[in-house]
C-alpha positions in Angstrom: 0.1 0.0 0.1 1.1 3.6 -0.7 2.8 5.7 2.0 -0.3 8.0 2.0 -4.0 7.2 1.8 -7.5 8.7 2.0 -9.5 8.0 5.2 -13.2 8.6 4.2 -14.3 8.4 7.9 -12.1 11.6 8.7 -12.4 13.1 5.3 -8.5 13.6 5.2 -5.3 12.0 3.9 -3.5 9.9 6.4 0.0 8.5 6.7 0.3 4.9 6.9 2.8 4.0 9.7 2.4 0.3 10.0 0.3 -2.6 8.7 -0.1 -6.3 9.9 -2.5 -9.1 8.9 -4.5 -11.2 11.4 -7.2 -13.8 10.5 -7.2 -12.8 6.9 -7.8 -9.2 7.5 -5.2 -6.3 7.1 -5.2 -3.7 9.9 -3.2 -0.5 9.6 -1.9 2.2 12.1 -2.2 5.6 10.6 -1.3 9.1 11.6 -4.1 11.8 11.2 -2.2 15.2 10.5 -5.4 17.2 11.3 -5.9 15.9 14.8 -2.2 15.0 15.4 -3.4 11.5 16.5 -2.5 7.8 15.8 -5.3 5.6 15.2 -6.0 2.0 14.1 -8.3 1.4 10.9 -9.0 -1.6 8.5 -7.2 -1.5 5.2 -10.6 -1.5 3.4 -11.4 1.9 5.1 -8.4 3.4 3.1 -8.7 4.4 -0.5 -7.0 6.5 -3.2 -7.4 10.4 -2.8 -10.9 11.4 -3.5 -11.7 14.7 -5.1 -13.3 17.0 -2.4 -16.8 18.1 -3.0 -17.6 21.8 -3.9 -18.8 22.6 -0.3 -15.6 21.1 1.1 -13.5 23.2 -1.4 -15.4 26.2 -0.4 -15.0 25.6 3.4 -11.3 25.1 3.0 -11.0 28.3 0.9 -13.1 30.3 3.4 -11.2 29.0 6.4 -7.9 29.9 4.8 -9.4 33.4 4.2 -10.5 33.5 7.9 -7.1 32.5 9.1 -5.3 35.0 6.8 -7.6 37.9 8.2 -6.9 36.9 11.8 -3.2 37.2 11.1 -3.4 40.4 9.0 -6.1 42.7 9.0 -9.2 42.1 11.2 -10.2 42.9 14.8 -13.0 41.0 16.2 -14.0 43.1 19.3 -15.3 46.1 17.2 -17.2 43.9 14.9 -19.4 42.6 17.8 -20.8 46.1 17.8 -21.2 46.4 21.7 -18.6 49.3 21.8 -18.0 51.7 18.9 -14.3 52.5 19.6 -12.8 55.9 19.1 -9.9 56.0 16.9 -7.2 56.2 19.7 -9.0 53.3 21.4 -8.9 51.3 18.0 -5.2 52.1 17.8 -4.4 50.6 21.1 -6.3 47.3 20.1 -4.4 47.1 17.0 -1.0 47.6 18.8 -1.8 44.8 21.3 -3.0 42.2 18.6 -0.6 43.0 15.8 2.2 44.6 17.6 5.4 43.1 19.0 4.5 43.2 22.8 1.6 41.7 24.6 2.5 43.8 27.7 1.9 47.6 27.4 1.5 50.6 29.4 -1.7 52.5 28.2 -1.0 56.1 29.2 -3.8 58.3 27.5 -4.6 61.4 29.2 -7.5 61.5 31.6 -11.0 61.2 30.1 -9.9 59.3 26.9 -11.4 55.9 28.0 -8.7 53.5 29.3 -11.2 51.4 30.9 -12.7 50.9 27.2 -9.5 50.2 25.8 -8.6 47.4 28.4 -12.2 46.0 27.9 -11.7 45.9 24.0 -8.2 44.1 24.5 -9.8 41.7 26.9 -12.7 40.8 24.7 -10.6 40.5 21.5 -8.3 38.1 23.3 -11.3 36.2 24.6 -12.8 36.1 21.0 -9.6 34.6 19.7 -9.6 32.0 22.4 -6.3 33.2 23.7 -7.4 34.0 27.3 -10.0 32.8 29.9 -8.9 34.1 33.3 -8.8 37.9 33.8 -7.9 39.9 36.8 -8.5 43.5 37.4 -6.5 45.3 40.1 -7.7 48.9 40.9 -7.9 51.4 43.8 -10.7 50.7 46.1 -12.8 53.6 45.0 -12.9 52.4 41.2 -13.9 48.8 41.9 -17.6 49.1 41.4 -17.1 51.6 38.4 -15.0 48.8 36.7 -17.4 46.2 37.4 -20.2 48.4 36.0 -18.4 49.4 32.8 -17.4 45.9 31.9 -21.0 44.7 32.3 -22.5 47.6 30.4 -20.1 47.7 27.5 -19.1 44.3 27.0 -21.6 42.0 28.8 -18.8 40.7 31.2 -19.8 39.9 34.8 -16.7 40.2 37.2 -16.7 39.1 40.8 -15.6 41.8 43.2 -13.4 40.4 46.0 -13.8 42.4 49.3 -11.4 42.6 52.2 -13.9 40.7 54.3 -14.3 37.7 51.9 -10.5 37.4 51.9 -10.3 37.3 55.7 -12.8 34.6 55.9 -11.8 32.4 53.0 -11.1 28.7 54.1 -8.5 28.6 51.4 -6.8 31.5 49.5 -6.1 29.2 46.6 -9.6 28.2 46.3 -10.8 31.8 46.6 -8.8 33.1 43.6 -9.9 29.9 41.5 -13.6 30.4 42.2 -14.2 32.8 39.4 -12.5 33.3 36.1 -13.0 37.0 36.0 -12.3 39.0 39.3 -11.8 42.4 40.5 -9.6 43.4 43.7 -8.2 46.5 45.2 -4.3 47.2 45.2 -4.2 47.7 48.9 -6.2 44.7 50.0 -3.6 42.2 48.3 -0.3 44.1 48.7 2.1 42.3 50.9 3.3 43.7 54.2 6.8 43.8 55.8 5.7 44.7 59.2 2.6 45.3 61.2 2.1 46.7 64.7 1.7 43.9 67.2 2.3 41.1 64.6 5.1 38.5 64.8 6.8 37.2 61.6 4.6 34.1 61.6 1.5 36.1 61.4 2.9 38.5 58.7 4.0 35.5 56.6 0.3 33.9 56.8 -1.3 37.3 56.0 0.9 37.6 52.9 0.2 33.8 52.0 -3.5 34.4 52.1 -3.7 37.8 50.3 -0.7 37.8 47.9 0.8 34.4 47.2 -2.6 32.7 46.6 -3.4 35.7 44.2 -0.1 35.3 42.2 -0.3 31.6 41.7 -3.9 31.6 40.5 -2.8 31.0 36.6 -4.2 34.4 35.2 -4.2 34.9 31.4 -4.7 38.5 31.5 -3.9 41.1 34.3 -5.1 44.8 34.1 -3.8 47.2 36.8 -5.4 50.7 36.9 -3.6 53.7 38.3 -0.5 51.8 37.8 1.9 54.5 38.6 1.2 53.8 42.3 3.2 50.6 41.9 6.3 52.4 41.0 7.0 53.2 44.7 9.8 55.2 46.2 12.1 52.1 46.0 12.1 48.6 44.6 11.1 47.3 48.1 8.0 49.1 48.7 5.0 46.8 49.2 3.1 48.2 46.1 6.0 47.5 43.9 6.4 44.0 45.1 2.7 43.6 44.3 3.3 44.8 40.7 6.3 42.4 40.3 4.1 39.4 41.4 1.2 40.3 39.2 3.7 41.0 36.3 5.0 37.4 36.6 1.5 36.0 37.0 0.3 36.5 33.4 1.5 36.6 30.1 -0.8 39.4 29.0 -0.4 42.6 31.1 -2.0 46.0 30.7 -0.8 48.9 33.0 -3.1 51.9 32.9 -2.0 55.4 34.1 -2.7 58.9 32.8 0.4 60.0 34.7 3.0 57.3 34.3 6.1 59.6 34.6 5.1 62.2 37.3 8.5 63.8 36.9 10.2 60.9 38.7 12.5 58.9 36.4 13.3 56.1 38.9 9.6 55.5 39.6 8.9 55.4 35.8 11.7 52.9 35.3 10.3 50.5 37.9 6.8 50.7 36.3 8.3 49.8 32.8 10.3 47.1 34.4 7.1 45.3 35.2 6.6 45.1 31.3 10.0 43.8 30.5 12.5 43.3 33.4 15.4 42.6 31.2 15.0 45.5 28.9 14.5 48.1 31.6 17.2 47.7 34.2 19.1 51.0 34.2 16.8 54.1 34.2 19.7 56.2 33.0 20.2 54.2 29.9 16.5 54.2 28.7 16.1 55.8 25.3 12.8 56.9 23.6 13.2 54.3 21.0 13.3 51.7 23.8 10.3 53.1 25.6 8.1 53.7 22.5 7.3 50.0 21.7 5.8 49.5 25.3 3.9 52.6 25.9 0.8 54.0 24.1 -0.4 57.6 24.9 -2.8 59.8 23.3 -3.1 63.4 24.3 -6.5 65.0 24.5 -5.8 67.8 22.0 -4.7 65.1 19.6 -7.8 62.8 19.9 -10.3 62.8 17.2 -13.6 61.3 16.4 -14.3 58.7 13.6 -14.9 61.5 11.2 -11.7 63.1 12.1 -13.2 66.1 14.3 -11.6 67.0 17.6 -13.0 64.6 20.2 -13.3 67.1 23.0 -15.2 70.4 23.0 -13.5 73.6 24.0 -13.6 74.5 27.6 -14.3 78.0 29.2 -13.5 78.3 32.9 -14.5 81.7 34.6 -13.6 82.8 38.1 -16.8 84.5 39.4 -15.8 87.0 42.0 -18.8 87.7 44.3 -19.3 91.1 45.7 -20.7 91.1 49.3 -20.1 94.7 50.2 -23.7 95.8 50.1 -25.5 96.2 53.5 -27.8 93.0 53.0 -24.7 91.0 53.4 -23.3 92.5 56.5 -24.2 89.4 58.6 -22.5 86.9 56.2 -19.3 89.3 56.1 -19.2 89.5 59.8 -19.3 85.7 60.3 -16.5 85.2 57.8 -14.4 87.8 59.3 -15.0 86.5 62.9 -14.2 82.9 62.1 -11.1 83.8 60.1 -9.9 86.0 63.1 -10.5 83.0 65.4 -8.6 80.7 63.2 -5.7 83.2 62.8 -5.3 83.7 66.3 -5.0 79.9 67.4 -3.7 77.9 64.3 0.1 78.8 64.6 0.0 78.1 68.3 -1.6 74.7 67.7 1.0 73.8 65.0 3.8 74.9 67.3 2.5 72.8 70.2 2.0 69.8 67.7 -1.7 69.8 68.6 -2.5 68.5 65.2 -6.3 67.6 65.8 -6.7 71.2 66.9 -4.9 72.5 63.9 -7.0 70.3 61.6 -10.2 71.5 63.4 -9.3 75.2 62.6 -8.4 74.3 59.0 -11.8 72.7 58.7 -13.6 75.8 60.2 -12.0 78.1 57.7 -13.2 75.9 54.8 -16.7 75.5 56.3 -17.2 79.3 56.6 -16.0 79.9 53.0 -18.8 77.3 51.9 -21.9 78.5 53.8 -23.3 79.7 57.1 -25.2 76.5 57.2 -22.1 74.4 57.2 -20.1 76.4 59.7 -23.2 76.6 62.1 -23.6 72.7 61.9 -19.9 72.3 62.7 -20.1 74.8 65.7 -23.1 73.0 67.1 -21.5 69.6 66.9 -18.3 70.9 68.4 -20.2 72.6 71.3 -22.0 69.2 71.8 -18.9 67.4 72.2 -17.2 69.8 74.6 -20.4 70.0 76.7 -20.7 66.3 77.0 -23.8 65.8 74.9 -24.6 62.7 73.0 -24.6 63.9 69.4 -26.0 60.7 68.0 -29.1 61.4 69.9 -29.7 64.7 68.4 -31.1 64.4 64.7 -29.7 67.7 63.7 -26.2 67.1 64.7 -26.1 63.7 63.7 -25.8 64.6 60.0 -22.3 64.5 58.8 -20.2 67.5 57.6 -18.7 66.0 54.5 -18.2 62.7 52.6 -14.7 62.5 53.9 -13.3 62.3 57.4 -13.7 66.0 58.5 -16.2 65.0 61.4 -13.3 63.5 63.3 -11.8 67.0 63.7 -15.1 68.3 65.2 -15.6 65.2 67.4 -12.2 64.5 68.8 -9.3 66.5 70.5 -9.1 68.3 73.6 -10.8 71.7 74.3 -8.9 74.9 73.5 -8.8 77.4 76.3 -11.7 79.8 76.0 -13.1 77.8 73.1 -16.5 77.2 74.4 -17.4 81.1 74.9 -16.0 82.0 71.6 -17.8 79.2 69.9 -21.1 80.4 71.3 -20.4 83.9 70.0 -19.5 82.5 66.5 -22.7 80.3 66.6 -24.9 83.4 67.2 -23.2 85.0 64.2 -23.7 82.0 62.1 -27.4 81.8 63.0 -27.8 85.3 62.1 -26.1 84.8 58.8 -28.4 81.9 58.0 -31.4 84.0 58.5 -30.0 86.8 56.4 -29.4 87.3 52.6 -26.5 85.1 51.2 -24.2 86.7 48.6 -23.2 83.4 47.1 -26.9 82.2 46.7 -27.9 85.5 45.2 -25.1 85.3 42.7 -25.8 81.6 41.8 -29.6 82.4 41.1 -28.7 85.2 38.8 -26.0 83.3 37.0 -28.5 80.3 36.4 -30.9 82.7 35.0 -28.4 84.4 32.8 -27.3 81.0 31.4 -30.9 79.9 30.8 -31.7 83.0 29.0 -28.6 82.8 26.8 -28.9 79.1 25.9 -32.2 77.3 26.9 -34.6 77.0 29.7 -33.8 73.2 29.5 -30.0 73.8 30.4 -28.8 71.4 33.1 -26.7 72.6 36.0 -24.0 70.4 37.9 -23.3 72.3 41.0 -20.5 71.0 43.5 -20.0 71.7 47.0 -17.5 70.2 49.5 -20.0 69.9 52.4 -23.3 68.1 53.1 -24.9 70.8 55.0 -24.3 73.1 52.1 -25.7 70.5 49.7 -28.8 70.2 51.8 -29.2 74.1 51.9 -28.8 74.4 48.0 -31.3 71.7 47.5 -34.0 73.4 49.6 -33.3 76.9 48.3 -33.3 75.9 44.4 -36.4 73.8 45.0 -38.1 76.9 46.5 -37.3 78.8 43.4 -39.0 76.2 41.2 -36.0 74.0 40.0 -36.2 70.3 40.0 -33.2 69.2 42.0 -31.4 65.9 42.6 -28.4 65.2 45.0 -25.5 63.0 44.9 -23.0 62.2 47.7 -20.5 59.5 48.8 -23.0 58.1 51.3 -25.2 56.7 48.6 -25.0 53.1 47.3 -23.9 52.4 43.8 -27.6 51.7 42.8 -28.8 55.1 44.3 -26.0 56.9 42.3 -27.1 55.3 39.2 -30.7 56.3 39.9 -29.8 59.7 40.6 -27.8 60.0 37.2 -30.9 58.7 35.4 -33.1 61.3 37.2 -30.7 64.1 36.3 -30.5 62.9 32.7 -34.2 62.6 32.2 -36.0 64.8 34.6 -34.0 67.1 37.0 -32.6 70.4 35.9 -30.1 70.7 38.7 -27.7 68.1 40.4 -25.9 69.1 43.5 -23.0 66.8 44.1 -20.3 66.4 46.6 -16.7 65.6 45.5 -17.0 62.1 46.8 -20.4 61.7 45.1 -19.0 62.8 41.8 -16.2 60.3 41.7 -16.6 57.9 38.7 -19.7 59.3 37.2 -20.1 60.3 33.6 -22.4 63.4 33.0 -21.6 64.4 29.5 -25.3 65.2 28.8 -24.8 68.5 30.9 -22.2 71.0 30.0 -22.4 73.7 32.8 -20.5 73.1 36.0 -20.8 75.7 39.0 -18.4 75.1 41.8 -20.4 76.7 44.5 -17.2 76.6 46.9 -13.8 75.8 45.7 -11.6 72.9 47.2 -8.1 74.1 48.1 -6.5 71.6 45.8 -7.0 72.8 42.2 -7.0 69.3 40.9 -10.1 68.6 42.6 -11.7 71.5 40.5 -10.3 69.7 37.3 -11.9 66.5 38.5 -15.3 68.2 38.9 -15.2 69.7 35.5 -14.0 66.3 34.2 -17.5 64.9 34.9 -18.9 66.7 32.0 -15.8 67.3 29.8 -15.8 63.8 28.5 -16.2 61.8 25.2 -19.5 62.3 23.8 -19.9 65.9 25.1 -21.6 67.9 22.1 -21.5 71.3 23.8 -18.6 73.8 24.9 -18.0 73.1 28.4 -18.8 76.1 30.8 -17.3 76.1 34.4 -17.9 78.9 36.8 -15.7 79.0 40.1 -17.3 81.0 42.8 -15.1 83.0 45.3 -15.9 85.9 47.6 -14.2 89.0 47.0 -11.7 90.3 49.6 -11.1 87.1 51.2 -7.8 85.1 51.7 -9.2 82.4 49.2 -9.9 85.1 46.6 -6.3 86.3 46.9 -4.8 82.9 46.7 -7.0 81.7 43.8 -6.6 85.0 41.8 -2.8 84.7 41.9 -2.7 81.0 41.6 -5.2 80.5 38.7 -4.0 83.7 36.8 -0.3 82.7 36.7 -1.2 79.1 35.9 -3.4 80.1 33.2 -0.4 82.0 31.6 1.5 78.6 31.6 -1.5 76.9 29.9 -1.3 79.5 27.2 2.5 79.2 26.8 2.3 75.4 26.3 -1.0 75.5 24.1 -3.1 73.6 26.6 -6.6 74.7 27.6 -7.0 72.4 30.9 -5.2 73.2 34.1 -5.5 69.4 35.1 -3.4 68.5 32.0 -0.4 70.4 33.7 -0.9 69.9 37.4 -1.9 66.3 37.0 1.5 65.3 35.2 4.0 67.4 37.3 4.2 64.9 40.2 4.7 67.8 42.3 3.9 67.2 46.1 2.2 70.4 46.8 0.7 71.1 50.3 -2.2 73.2 49.4 -3.4 73.3 52.8 -0.3 75.0 54.2 -0.5 77.3 51.2 -3.9 78.5 51.9 -3.4 78.7 55.9 -0.3 80.7 55.1 -2.5 83.3 53.4 -4.9 83.3 56.6 -2.3 83.7 59.3 0.6 85.6 57.3 -0.9 87.3 54.2 2.3 89.1 53.5 4.2 86.2 52.9 1.9 84.3 50.7 3.0 85.9 47.5 6.5 84.4 47.7 5.1 80.9 48.4 2.6 81.3 45.3 5.5 82.5 43.1 7.7 79.6 44.0 4.9 77.1 43.4 4.0 78.4 40.1 7.6 78.4 38.9 8.0 74.7 40.1 4.9 73.9 38.0 6.3 75.8 34.9 9.7 74.0 35.1 8.3 70.6 35.7 5.6 70.8 33.0 8.2 71.7 30.5 10.4 68.7 31.5 7.3 66.4 31.3 6.3 67.6 28.0 9.9 66.5 26.7 9.7 63.2 28.4 6.0 62.4 27.3 6.8 63.2 23.6 8.4 60.0 22.7 5.4 58.1 24.2 2.6 60.0 22.2 0.9 58.0 19.5 1.0 59.0 15.9 -2.3 60.2 14.4 -4.6 57.3 14.1 -5.3 55.7 10.6 -9.0 56.5 10.1 -9.0 54.8 6.7 -7.6 51.6 8.2 -10.2 51.7 11.1 -13.0 52.3 8.7 -11.9 49.3 6.7 -11.9 46.9 9.7 -15.2 48.3 11.1 -16.9 47.2 7.8 -14.8 44.1 7.3 -16.8 41.2 5.8 -15.3 38.8 8.4 -18.6 37.9 10.0 -20.0 37.0 6.6 -16.8 34.9 5.7 -17.2 33.1 9.0 -20.9 32.4 8.4 -20.2 31.0 4.9 -17.5 29.0 6.2 -19.7 27.4 8.8 -22.5 26.6 6.1 -20.1 25.0 3.8 -18.5 22.9 6.5 -21.9 21.6 7.9 -23.2 20.8 4.2 -19.9 19.1 3.5 -20.0 17.0 6.5 -23.5 15.9 6.2 -25.3 18.6 8.3 -27.8 20.9 7.1 -28.7 24.7 7.0 -32.0 26.2 6.8 -32.5 30.0 6.4 -35.0 31.7 8.4 -36.4 35.2 8.9 -34.0 36.2 11.6 -30.8 34.0 11.0 -30.2 30.4 10.1 -31.0 27.1 11.9 -27.8 25.0 11.7 -27.8 21.3 12.2 -24.0 20.3 12.7 -22.8 16.9 11.7 -23.0 15.5 15.2 -26.8 16.3 15.2 -26.5 19.6 17.5 -28.9 22.1 16.3 -28.4 26.1 16.7 -31.6 28.1 16.2 -31.5 31.6 14.7 -27.8 31.8 14.1 -26.2 35.0 13.2 -22.5 36.0 12.8 -22.8 39.7 13.6 -23.9 40.4 17.2 -25.8 43.5 16.1 -28.1 41.1 13.8 -29.1 39.0 16.9 -32.7 39.0 17.9 -34.6 37.7 20.9 -34.2 33.9 21.0 -31.4 34.0 18.5 -27.7 32.7 18.8 -24.7 34.7 18.2 -21.8 32.4 16.7 -18.3 33.7 16.4 -14.8 32.5 17.2 -15.6 32.5 20.8 -17.6 29.4 20.2 -15.6 26.3 20.6 -17.3 24.8 17.6 -16.5 27.5 15.3 -12.9 27.9 16.8 -12.3 24.3 15.9 -13.1 24.6 12.2 -10.3 27.3 11.9 -7.7 25.5 14.3 -8.2 22.3 12.4 -8.2 23.6 8.8 -7.3 20.7 6.6 -3.8 21.0 5.0 -2.7 19.5 1.8 -0.8 16.3 2.1 1.2 14.2 -0.3 -0.6 12.3 -3.0 -3.7 14.1 -2.2 -5.7 15.2 -5.2 -5.3 19.0 -5.6 -8.6 21.1 -5.4 -9.4 22.4 -8.8 -12.1 24.7 -10.1 -13.4 24.7 -13.8 -15.4 27.4 -15.5 -17.5 27.1 -18.6 -16.7 30.7 -19.3 -13.1 29.8 -20.5 -12.7 30.5 -24.3 -13.2 27.5 -26.4 -10.0 25.5 -27.3 -8.2 27.1 -24.4 -5.9 24.4 -22.8 -3.3 24.4 -19.9 -3.4 24.9 -16.1 -3.6 28.0 -14.0 -2.3 27.8 -10.4 -2.4 30.5 -7.6 -0.6 29.6 -4.4 -0.2 31.5 -1.2 2.1 30.0 1.5 1.5 30.7 5.2 
């Protein structure tokens, strides 16, 4: 018998390894190249090569086309239609799949959708059958947001691992193996080197449960958000050790950070070493050519939409200086001046005496009186209740918190200051009088809102930010009394409540009053007017507030109004600070303050800066000048360092070609031809096709574009093991096999000869 023969049962050529005769029958051992297996068959099962049927020829041709596309020019995740990627997001996906490295730092500026980029990469790798187990590591405050976006945009459910669950897990190994898609916070799993009151054995057990079990859980893809936090100050810091462990735990690694460099080369080098520990050893020797293949960065001003238009609308920020010199505002001014004098007289002594809780209380009082009489009055009442030994939890009015953060601790702890109770009673009298009097901020707010509505539309939506809950409550009641439909958002609400509020604001409410904690992680690009009713002392928080509406999908120019009272210490700092920083923005051609501040990496103590203006107004100019000069020099350095990381303009023609790629149709035709060639059946229907596979399994209403799927239908793609098998086990030509040939009656009469077209892969 010949060396090769055709095995009809497997519809392929097989190699004959050995034949032997027993009881008058010849049995052969053959190797099946498609499966890579050896099997035993009877000699009569083998025959000369048969000419493949036309459906078989078409199946093989289409499968070859599918394989070629997967290696060359198709991306599957965008074709699913669940997410319409922006060009820069498309470019990231293209880099991961067709680039040289499967481990990248995604460093797009804030607001460009790095979560979507990571989700697209994850889905693409899933569709190609390259990954199954995925781990997301993010800051604690972003876990729910990650889970929500991955479900909303990609239909992927992720299991949130909480600290309590880790503490009570019987087996850390079983915990991390319990789900294929998990989200956990950075700090909950980082290893510790020491802990007060713990011996070495307990520390070792803690690390084993939280860290080692996680690292050894066989992840296929690890995504680390806010990855710059892993750089650490040295390579022995716990977060960097966590990064090293996670980097070794998976072949695919995505590090996400809008501020990867932060002006700190050593830290940046450690971050890059997580991607390639052999290439990035010596920070001093790193060159732009070495960095570029591992980092993808798009600047906001370079980002464009699918039609080539700028992705972000212009932003207009105005400092609204509120005049409160009129006699109707006398009570409000008197309260502010009295509290400022109280703080000025005590703050420096508290700092010198290292009475930090007292100093923090005084800082809080200065911030509160700037916000509203309601906020400072609430704090004074709570402080007096503590000093006089009352149970504040039993008093409804005092039980409400001041802010979403930890400012209450300053009010409710610490020793009494000499003469404090008498002065607080005096300040409370002034605060209650101011609450009952006309408020200059409210007056200006109502006037501004009416101006905007007249200039734009009565349907204009307003996003108003405040730092403090009492101010939020006051604003809600006041605006409702003027006929506005008002919703509130704060950090005390659950994820479900926050989502409900966003829906109400989109569809019903005219005004959303939010605290900083309430605004974290929400996308409100359907609004475009932001009013910062009071200003946080850290300018980056202002940027984060405006960033809630200055996002992809915004269709209007963004307007932001920053309220500040005239002739106050805050006004002096903000006027100098913001004006000088604006000059830097103009010099660099940037329209967003955060794009400079967020990337400098400067450790600025804004609280000290503002308190200096309270206790020593004559010295604050020098401190402000030094700060602005530091920002200018560091921003210039960072621009030079980030330039090598910036992406070239996206190829819009390539993106359009892939988004309209006929790959799903090729895949569908391939499946049909295979099924028919192997004895199955395909029945066209109104909404898809009923496919009976050769093994008898039936799929109803099958479609190969997810956007075509209807209720009761089935979406088939490469993620389906049956379909992946048809591509992975594509029959190959073997020796002595009859070559597929196609003839056509359209050839001219009398034409003889052969035509052969080959592509070798």
